C-alpha positions as CSV (number, residue, x, y, z in Angstrom):
1,X,-71.9,-35.3,-35.0
2,X,-73.0,-33.2,-32.1
3,X,-71.6,-29.8,-31.2
4,X,-69.6,-29.7,-28.0
5,X,-71.1,-27.4,-25.4
6,X,-68.7,-24.6,-24.4
7,X,-68.8,-22.4,-21.3
8,X,-66.6,-19.7,-19.8
9,X,-65.6,-19.0,-16.2
10,X,-64.9,-15.3,-15.6
11,X,-63.9,-13.1,-12.7
12,X,-66.8,-14.4,-10.5
13,X,-65.2,-17.9,-10.5
14,X,-67.1,-21.0,-9.6
15,X,-70.5,-19.9,-8.5
16,X,-73.7,-21.8,-7.6
17,X,-75.4,-20.5,-10.8
18,X,-72.5,-21.7,-12.9
19,X,-72.5,-25.2,-11.3
20,X,-76.3,-25.4,-11.8
21,X,-75.8,-24.5,-15.5
22,X,-73.2,-27.3,-15.9
23,X,-75.4,-29.8,-14.1
24,X,-78.3,-29.0,-16.4
25,X,-76.1,-29.4,-19.5
26,X,-75.0,-32.8,-18.3
27,X,-78.6,-34.1,-18.2
28,X,-78.3,-34.4,-22.0
29,X,-74.6,-34.2,-22.8
30,X,-71.6,-36.2,-21.9
31,X,-68.8,-33.7,-22.7
32,X,-68.4,-30.0,-21.9
33,X,-65.5,-27.7,-22.6
34,X,-65.0,-24.8,-20.1
35,X,-62.6,-21.9,-20.9
36,X,-61.1,-20.3,-17.9
37,X,-60.5,-16.6,-18.5
38,X,-57.5,-14.9,-17.2
39,X,-59.7,-12.9,-14.8
40,X,-60.7,-16.1,-13.1
41,X,-57.2,-17.4,-12.2
42,X,-53.6,-16.3,-12.4
43,X,-51.8,-19.6,-13.0
44,X,-52.2,-23.3,-13.8
45,X,-52.5,-24.4,-10.1
46,X,-55.6,-22.2,-9.7
47,X,-57.0,-23.7,-12.9
48,X,-56.4,-27.2,-11.6
49,X,-58.1,-26.2,-8.3
50,X,-61.2,-25.0,-10.2
51,X,-61.3,-28.3,-12.1
52,X,-61.0,-30.4,-8.9
53,X,-63.6,-28.4,-7.1
54,X,-66.1,-28.6,-10.0
55,X,-65.6,-32.4,-10.4
56,X,-66.0,-32.9,-6.7
57,X,-69.3,-31.0,-6.7
58,X,-70.6,-32.8,-9.8
59,X,-69.9,-36.3,-8.4
60,X,-68.0,-39.5,-9.0
61,X,-69.2,-40.1,-12.5
62,X,-67.2,-37.1,-13.7
63,X,-63.6,-36.5,-14.6
64,X,-61.7,-33.6,-16.2
65,X,-58.6,-32.9,-18.3
66,X,-56.9,-29.5,-18.3
67,X,-55.1,-28.3,-21.5
68,X,-53.9,-24.8,-21.2
69,X,-56.8,-22.9,-19.6
70,X,-59.5,-25.2,-21.1
71,X,-61.2,-27.8,-18.9
72,X,-62.7,-30.7,-20.7
73,X,-65.2,-32.4,-18.4
74,X,-66.6,-35.8,-19.3
75,X,-69.4,-37.8,-17.7
76,X,-69.0,-41.6,-17.5
77,X,-71.7,-44.2,-17.1
78,X,-70.2,-45.6,-14.0
79,X,-68.5,-43.9,-11.0
80,X,-64.8,-43.2,-11.4
81,X,-62.0,-43.5,-8.7
């Protein structure tokens, strides 16, 4: 069984470098877990906004699930929504 890639979003938030790193991981992987640190957002609504923004930038093949302050992003074979 493969290890799930894990990343963290800190006080800089969603930057171009972070998005590039996520895109490069998805070239080989289908699942990534991203921990949102308390310095990146104050409440769950901001965490949901980060998830929505990241999935919007990645494209229609991606979706996310937010549990606590952990985003689980999955890549599907076909476009979603």
